N, C-alpha and C positions, 0 to 999 in steps of 0.2 A: 740200616743205610747211615750211615756219618750228617751228621747238623750240620757240616758242611762242606763247599764244594772248595778245590782251589784252586786259589784266586786266578785271572788271568793279564789284569789290568791293574791299576793303582786304586781306581774308582772300585774295584771289586772289594780291594783288597780292606780300603776302608769301612765299606761294607758290609767285610765279615767280621769287623775289631771296630761295630758301631759305639763310643764315643759312652761309660757308662755310667757317667755325666755330665748332660748334655748342655750349652752353654744355654739358659737363663734368656729371656727375651724381658724390657722393662715391666711390660705388665706380669710377668713369671714374678718378678723379682716384688715388685710392690705389694703383687696378694699373697707371695708368701711370708715375707716380711710383717707382717699383717697381721703372722698367729703368732708375733716369739711374746710369750707374755712378758716381757723384761722380766726377770730374775734376783732378788734381791743377793743376791746367794750367789747368783752366774754357774752353776756347778759346770756350764759346758765352759765357763775361762780355767777353773780347778783339771777337768781334763784334759786342755790345751799345754802338751808338750810349749811352743811361744808366750803361753797370755796370754793372748787375742782380748780384746772386748769384746767379746763376742752381740753381745745387750747390744753396744754403742753400735759398733760397725750399722746392726740392723735395723734399730731404727731413725740410724744415718740413712739409711739404704730408702726405706717407708719412707720419712721425711723429704725425699729426694734432691736429700746431701750426697749424690756418689762420689763425688767427691772424697767428700771427709771420711767414709764409709774406706775408702782404699788407699787413704793416708793411715786411718787407724788401726787400717789389717796390716799395710808396710812399715805401720811404725815399731809391729811390734817382729813382721816375719814380711823378711826382704826376697822368697818364694813365694807371695800372695796366692799368687794366680797355680799358678805347679802343687802346693797345700789342698788347695781348693781340688784340685782333680785326686792326686794319685795318695791323699791320707787314707790310712782307715777311716773316715769321719765317724762309721755305725757304731768302734769301738771306742773312739776318745770323747770331741764334741757334740756331734748329734747322739754316738751312746751314753753324751749324759743328760740327755735332752731332758728338761722334769711332765714329757709329754708322756718316752715308755712310760712310767708309773702310771698313766691313766687309761693304756691299749690304743693314745693311740699317733697318728704318723707323726716322728718329732722334726721341728727343724733341718728344709736343709738345708742344714751353714754353709755347706763345701760349695754347694751350685751356686748362694751370695754369696761369696768369695768371691768365686771365679767371679761372675758379674759386677763388681764392683772392680775387682781392678782391669778385669779385661775392660770395661770400657775408658779408663785412663790411663794405658798403655793403647787405646786405639784415636786418645785424639792426643795423647802426647805432653799428658801433664806433669804439671813440676810442686812436684808432691815433697820436697825434700829439699830441705836446708844445710849447707855444708859447709862450716866449723876454715872460717881462716886459714890457711897451708902453717902450720907449725913446724916444714923444713924435719923433719925425720922419714923415713922412710919404712916400709914392711915389705916383706916377701912375703907373696903365700904360693905355698902349692898343689897344686889341683884346681882348677875349678867348677869344681861339684857346687852342693848347697850349701855344704858348711866355710868351699872357699872363697864362695861369693858372697854369701852373709856378712866371712867376717872385715869384704877387704870393705861390702856396704856401710858397716857401723864403720869401720875406719875411716873411709874417707870422709865421714860427716864429722866423727872427730881433729880434723884438718895432717891427718898422715897421707904422703902417695904410698901408692899401692902401684905396687906391679905383681903381677897371677903364669905361671906356669903351668900353661897346663899341656901332656903327652899328648895329646889325643885336638886329631881339628875341627872338633867342637866344645863348647862350653855344658856342666851342667851332670858331668859325675852320669850316677847312678838314675840321676830322673831322666837321663835321656838315656842313656846305657841299659837299662836294668826295668825300667819301667813299662808296663804291656800298651802295646799302641793303645787301645783300649778304654785304657787311661787318662792319657797325656797327647798329644799329639805332634811331631817333631816342630812343627810350626810354628804350636801352643809356649814349649820353652823357648822356644832359638828368638821369641815376641819378646817373652821376656827380658830374656837374658837381653839381647840387648835394649832392650828398655832403661831394666836398672846401667849397663855400660855406659850407655850415651849422660842422663843423668847423673849415674855417684866419677869420672871420669875417674877407675879404675884403669889398668889398661893388663890385658890379655895380652898374654903368646904364649901362638898355640904353636901342636907340632913340638912343641920348648922340654926333652928333658932332661932331667939331677940325678945322673946318673953313678957318681963317682967322689972319693972324699972330696979329691980336689973342687967340684963345684958345688961340695956345702960349704969349702973354705972359701970360694967364695963371694958364695952369696951372705956367711958371717961381717963379712971383713966389707960393704959395700951398702949394709942394710941393719936399723938400727933391731930387729926380731922379728922369725921365721914365725910363719902359719903356718901349720901341718895340717891339709884335707886333704889326704892318697888316697881314704877311702882305702879296702882290700887289694887283691889280688884275683890271681885266677883260681876256678872252680879245684878245690879238696878231688886227687885222684882215690880211689878205694884201697887200692896194691892191689888187683886181680886180672886175672891173666884176661885178655882180649880187649885193654882199653884205648889201648894204641889201634886198634880198627875205625879210621876213617869215618863209621859211618856210627860213634860213639862221644861226644861231646858235650860240656859241659853246659850248664840249665844258664847261669850268667855270660856266657861267649853265644850260647844259641840266642837268647832272648836279644844280647846286642844284635845279630845279624838280623831279624824279622823287624828291630824298630830302620833299620837303617838301611835295607835290605830287601822287601818282604821280598817278594817275586821271586826272587833270586836264591833264596835259605831254603836250604831241600828240606823238606822231609819226607818222612816214609810214610810207608801204608801201617802197614803195623808200626807205634809208639812204645817204648816204656819207660819212664821218664824212676826217676830212682830218690825218694827223699820223702818229707810231708810237712816244710815248709812252705811260706808264698812263693817262695824261689820256685820252688816245683808247682806250685802252678798254675804258676804266673808262666811256664814253658811246657803245662800239660794243654791249657786250655787255650793258649797260643795254636800247638801242635795240631788241634783240632781245623781253629780255626784257619788253616792254611791246606787243610781239606786232607790230614790224613785220617784214612779210615776205622783205625783200631788207635787212640790213646788209652793209655791201663797207669796207674801207678799205682807207683809198688815202697811201702814204708815201713821202716822195718821192726816196733810197736804199734801201735792200735788207735782202730781210728780216733777215740778220744784222748788218745796221748800228742800226736800230732801240733807241731808248731803253728802250723799256718793258724789263722782266722777262720774260722767257719759264713762265713764268706762268702774269702775263697775261694775254701773247697764247695762249695752251691758253688760257684761261677764255676767253676773246672766238672763239677756235674755238670750245669745246665747244656754244658757244649759235646757235652755227651765221652769225659772220660772217665775209666772208672776205675772202683778205687780197691787193691791189695793191701792187706794187714796184716800185720808177724811178719812180714816177712824180709826174707836180708840174701842180696846178693852174695854168690861165691863164683862164677865166673860165663866171661859172654862169650858164647859160642859162632863159629863163622873158621873162615878166611880170609884173610885180614880185612873179611867184612860180616857186621853181625848181621845170623840170622836168627840167633833167638841168647836167649838168656838163663841160664842155670836159678836159683836161687832155692833154699831152705825158711823151711816154718822158725821157727822165732815161737818165747816164750819167756815172760820178761818175770826172775829169777834174782829177791832181794834188791829187786833195783834195775837191777841190769839186765839186759837181750843177750839170751842165749840160743841157742843152734840149738832142733831135733832135732839127735842123727833118724836117720834112711831117711826126712821127708821133702825129702828134695824132689825137683819140678822144671820141666821148662816151658816158657812163656815162649813160641815163636814171635820176634822182629825182625824187624832190617834198621832199625834206627834204638839206640839208649843215649839216654838221656842225663848226668849224674845232676843233681842239685843235690851235694852234702861238702854244702859250705863251701867257704871259697877264703884259701891262703892269709894270711898274717903277711905281712910286705916285710922281715927279718933283714935279709939279707938288708936288701935299702936302707932301713932304722939301723945299721948295724955298721956305716960308714962315721955315723951325727957319735962327735965325740962325746961323753954322759949322759947318753940317753939312758934309761930303760925300758924294760919292756915285763908284760908279767906272763905269768907258767901261760896262757893263751895264748902273748906272743902279739897285748897290748901292749898300748904305746904311756906308763903308767905320766900320770896328772894327779897338777892336783885341782884342787875347789875352782880356781879360774883357771883351767885348765892349762896349767903350767909346767911343762915337762922337769924334769930334774934336769934340764940340760937348760940354765934360766934361759937364755934370750930364742928358747924354739917354746913353740906352743900349737896343742893341736885339740880336732874333737872330732866329732863326726864315730864314722865306723872303724878307723881306726887307730879308736880309743874306745868306743863302746861295744864292738868287734864284732856289728850289723843290729842296724836296728831302721827307721823311717827316718823319711827326707828332714819328715820337722824337729826331729830331734836333731842332727847334725843343725839346722839354723838355728834349732834354740840354743845350743851348745857355743856354734859358729859367737853368736851374739855379745853372751857371756866370756869367750875368747877374748877377744875383742876390747872389749872392756880392758879386761886384767890385762890386756898387751896395753895399754892406755895410761894405766895408774902403774905398772912397769917402767913406761920411760917417764912418765912425768919425777917418777918420785928424787 
């Protein structure tokens, strides 16, 4: 029997996608914050890609200065609430908590972070001071974590900032790529509205930059350009059957679930190809949407998966089965998937090798490909003098300035795909580099 039934209403969907980190109330936050040891060397700070002063904001919560806690968080990370929900805290700050060495539950840093920032948003607290206008303009392409963070930092330094966003909503993969049991759309929109209101940048939605002429216009009308474009669509495997209507990329599938769960197609028997965190989300979401059977198929061993262990545990808890050391050969069917042909693999000299004659078939009516995402090579090729590495990532210096000095970039387009918090941290560094470049 499946763990979940197909939701028929948004209320049922919300129940299936119960939040992993529900919001604390004031009493819970007080007692949890009282557990902190306020370590002098604070390993939790070292583990945070944005360097939030975690002991400070926890102490501020405990002493009743919740607004001060929110400011401490936002001073380091403009996606303070979202990162409190979507960050893999068990691998980062909470994973570094000294309580782990004593077999004691670590401080729930993520939930405390969301508690403080949500309170500030709900009360519309003016936590930020903007420098006087310096008369210079920067254009940000992409309203995801990198783009929004860069815009906030630049506005704090006195720059006028416009953001061009191709979609109709902000926050990039924080919205389109994060499973609904990690953060809700409402929470993301609330934080984005709060930031836009207090920092005063302008977001132009459904506004694509597509041609060389577009870039030339931006170069002529702005003093610097920041690329927060993320990654493209899911990579294809080049096997027969990928064009069937019930074969979909994991990123595209997760976006559908996030924006319209009741009208997202989910098969009765689903196979997810991949071993990363995106694969785990796609598999878990399929189960929560009522699939009777979900199988995760990965070409290496379970120990070699790129996914965090807690992500795989989450998928297993939703009823997902794992099949390892298998590689897809072809999708079977006519127009629609009726099965997938797999072949067993072994690792030889660190490389995946198929085992001849070991093919087998799993019957299914949907296949989800979590096989990584394309780099935006064609889009970026229209920028003169901007170099990419062999993997299609934008080449930058330590300040995230590209080989075309007027362009800066960070986030997934540079690092190849990391966490929301990494994009936020990198974008602040990039904004400071832009400031230095334009102040020279």
